[in-house]
C-alpha positions in Angstrom: 0.0 0.0 0.0 1.4 3.4 -1.0 1.9 6.0 1.7 0.5 9.4 1.0 2.5 12.5 1.8 1.0 14.7 4.4 0.1 17.3 1.8 -2.0 14.7 0.0 -3.8 13.3 3.0 -7.5 13.9 3.3 -8.2 16.6 5.9 -10.9 16.9 8.5 -11.4 20.5 9.5 -13.1 21.0 12.9 -14.6 24.5 13.2 -15.8 25.7 16.6 -16.8 28.8 18.4 -15.3 27.2 21.5 -12.2 25.0 21.9 -13.3 22.4 19.4 -12.5 19.4 21.7 -16.0 17.9 21.3 -15.7 17.8 17.5 -12.3 16.3 17.6 -13.4 13.5 20.0 -16.3 12.6 17.7 -14.1 12.6 14.6 -11.5 10.4 16.3 -14.2 8.0 17.5 -15.5 7.8 13.9 -12.1 7.3 12.4 -11.5 4.3 14.8 -14.1 2.4 12.8 -11.9 2.3 9.7 -9.2 -0.3 9.6 -7.0 1.7 7.2 -7.5 5.4 7.5 -4.9 8.1 7.5 -6.2 11.6 7.7 -5.2 15.0 9.1 -7.3 16.8 11.7 -7.0 20.5 11.7 -8.9 22.3 14.5 -10.0 25.9 14.1 -11.2 27.0 17.5 -12.7 30.2 18.9 -14.3 31.3 15.7 -16.1 34.5 16.6 -16.9 36.1 13.2 -18.3 35.3 9.8 -15.0 36.5 8.3 -13.0 33.9 10.3 -15.4 31.2 9.1 -14.8 32.2 5.5 -11.0 32.2 5.9 -11.1 28.7 7.3 -13.4 27.5 4.5 -11.3 29.0 1.8 -8.3 27.2 3.3 -10.2 23.9 3.3 -11.4 24.3 -0.3 -7.7 24.0 -1.4 -7.5 20.5 -0.1 -9.3 17.2 -0.2 -11.3 17.9 3.0 -14.5 17.8 4.9 -15.8 20.2 7.5 -17.1 19.1 10.9 -18.4 21.9 13.0 -19.7 22.4 16.6 -20.9 26.0 16.2 -23.8 26.9 18.4 -24.2 30.5 17.4 -27.0 30.6 14.7 -25.4 33.4 12.7 -22.1 31.5 12.4 -23.8 28.2 11.5 -25.9 29.9 8.8 -22.8 31.6 7.3 -20.8 28.3 7.4 -23.5 26.3 5.7 -24.1 28.9 3.0 -20.3 29.3 2.2 -19.5 25.6 2.4 -22.3 24.8 0.0 -21.1 27.5 -2.4 -17.6 26.1 -2.3 -18.8 22.5 -2.7 -17.4 21.4 0.7 -18.9 18.4 2.5 -20.0 19.7 5.9 -21.4 18.0 8.9 -23.1 19.7 11.9 -22.1 17.6 15.0 -24.0 19.5 17.7 -27.1 20.8 15.8 -29.2 17.7 15.5 -28.6 16.7 19.1 -29.4 20.2 20.4 -32.6 20.3 18.3 -33.7 16.9 19.5 -33.2 17.9 23.2 -35.0 21.1 22.6 -37.9 19.3 21.0 -38.4 16.8 23.8 -37.9 19.4 26.6 -39.7 22.2 25.0 -36.9 24.5 26.2 -35.0 26.7 23.7 -31.2 26.2 23.7 -28.9 29.0 25.0 -26.6 28.8 22.0 -23.7 30.0 24.1 -20.2 28.7 23.2 -18.0 27.0 25.8 -20.7 26.1 28.3 -19.5 22.5 28.8 -16.0 23.7 29.5 -17.4 26.1 32.2 -19.2 23.2 33.8 -16.1 20.9 33.6 -13.9 23.6 35.1 -16.3 24.2 38.0 -16.5 20.5 38.6 -12.8 20.0 38.7 -12.3 23.1 40.9 -14.7 21.6 43.4 -12.9 18.2 43.4 -9.5 20.0 43.9 -11.0 22.1 46.8 -12.4 19.0 48.5 -9.0 17.2 48.2 -7.4 20.3 49.6 -9.7 20.5 52.6 -9.1 16.9 53.4 -5.3 17.2 53.0 -5.0 20.3 55.2 -7.7 19.5 57.8 -7.1 19.9 61.5 -3.7 21.7 61.1 -2.1 18.9 59.0 0.8 20.2 57.0 0.8 23.9 58.0 2.5 24.9 54.7 -0.9 24.4 53.1 -2.2 27.5 55.0 -0.4 29.7 52.6 -2.0 28.0 49.6 -5.6 28.3 51.0 -8.3 30.7 49.9 -9.7 30.6 53.4 -8.2 29.5 56.7 -10.5 28.6 59.5 -9.3 28.5 63.1 -10.9 27.9 66.5 -11.0 25.4 69.4 -11.9 21.8 69.1 -15.5 21.0 68.0 -16.2 24.6 66.9 -17.4 23.2 63.4 -14.1 24.0 61.6 -14.1 20.9 59.4 -17.8 21.0 58.4 -17.4 24.6 57.4 -14.2 23.8 55.3 -16.0 21.0 53.5 -19.0 23.1 52.8 -16.7 25.8 51.3 -14.9 23.1 49.3 -18.1 22.1 47.6 -18.3 25.7 46.4 -14.9 25.4 44.9 -13.1 27.3 47.7 -9.8 25.9 49.1 -10.2 26.0 52.9 -7.8 24.7 55.5 -8.3 24.7 59.3 -6.1 25.1 62.3 -7.2 24.0 65.8 -6.2 26.3 68.7 -4.9 24.3 71.6 -3.7 26.1 74.7 -0.7 23.9 75.3 0.5 24.0 71.6 1.5 27.3 69.9 -0.2 27.8 66.5 2.0 27.2 63.5 3.9 30.4 62.3 2.2 30.1 59.0 -1.2 31.1 60.6 0.2 34.5 61.3 1.6 34.8 57.7 -1.8 34.5 56.0 -3.5 37.8 55.2 -6.0 38.5 57.9 -9.0 38.8 55.5 -8.3 35.2 54.5 -8.5 34.0 58.1 -11.7 33.6 60.1 -12.0 32.6 63.7 -14.9 30.6 65.1 -16.3 31.1 68.6 -19.1 29.3 70.3 -20.9 29.6 73.6 -19.3 27.6 76.4 -22.5 25.8 77.4 -23.1 24.5 73.8 -19.5 23.5 73.3 -19.7 21.6 76.6 -22.7 19.6 75.4 -21.1 18.9 72.0 -17.9 17.6 73.6 -19.9 15.5 76.1 -21.8 13.9 73.2 -18.5 13.4 71.3 -17.0 11.5 74.3 -20.1 9.4 74.7 -20.1 8.3 71.0 -16.4 7.5 71.3 -17.0 5.4 74.5 -14.7 7.6 76.6 -15.2 8.7 80.2 -17.0 12.1 80.3 -15.0 13.4 83.4 -12.0 14.2 81.2 -10.9 17.8 81.0 -12.0 17.8 77.3 -15.6 18.3 78.5 -14.8 20.3 81.6 -16.6 23.7 81.7 -13.7 25.5 83.3 -11.3 24.1 80.8 -13.6 25.0 77.9 -13.8 28.7 79.1 -10.0 28.8 79.3 -9.7 27.4 75.7 -12.2 29.9 74.3 -10.4 32.8 76.0 -7.1 31.5 74.6 -8.6 31.1 71.1 -10.0 34.6 71.1 -6.6 36.0 72.2 -5.0 34.3 69.2 -7.7 35.5 66.8 -7.2 39.1 68.0 -3.5 38.7 67.5 -4.1 37.7 63.9 -6.5 40.5 63.4 -9.1 38.3 61.7 -12.9 38.5 61.8 -14.6 36.3 64.4 -17.9 34.5 63.9 -20.0 33.2 66.8 -21.3 29.9 65.4 -23.7 29.2 68.3 -26.9 27.7 66.8 -25.8 28.8 63.3 -26.2 26.5 60.3 -23.0 25.8 58.4 -24.5 27.5 55.3 -25.1 30.7 57.3 -21.6 30.7 58.7 -20.2 30.1 55.2 -22.1 33.1 53.9 -20.5 35.2 56.6 -17.1 33.9 55.8 -17.4 34.7 52.1 -18.7 38.2 53.0 -15.6 38.9 55.1 -13.3 37.4 52.4 -14.8 39.5 49.6 -14.5 42.7 51.6 -10.9 42.0 52.3 -10.1 41.3 48.7 -11.9 44.4 47.5 -10.1 46.8 49.9 
């Protein structure tokens, strides 16, 4: 079998008003169905004007080629179809029939906005990264992570630091947390983080007492330990507030607050700090 030079190979042009990745995946999947096929794929992404469409089609008309397109803007699709027909180019709309079918069964008009799937994918992967970050830097593990965090949460044990960080992570925010323990100095990195990126959590002693007692009960531990001692709890909270004031960060009383409510306050403080 003779081998064609690259300049003689059939060419599949993929025209897109976004990145063109969907079109290339479909073409490669189709090409896999041929035992002997050797074709070039030329992607023409981010086409925003009719003039750009016409330049790409003119280039394609000089070769043995076909046009595959994933344009969602109606004006660009119409221009491509008209010009490709005039040039005698075989052209295939990859997205159009599927969008039309979905619109028909849902009775909802399409948005016809380029790049939406990438935005969804980017948001999804940002959330996964943030969740992994929250797990990795939970409870003061690896203090170096504090300098990489979007938000650093600090407070005494059982002040809802971890649930808050996980909630923020599901919003794509990288949150780390540091426990404040009277006998153990906070890591130096905590004082290196910009104050608007740190939030301190406080809670009423009586509620924290009940939370810690329940924690000991579920763990099968004796409830007379200093962990659930009211005098000790008050000392811890005083110490925690002292550290928070030293940092200069905002402080939120989480007593009887839902995690969502606390998270909203955290983001309010964060945005104010960023916009200063």
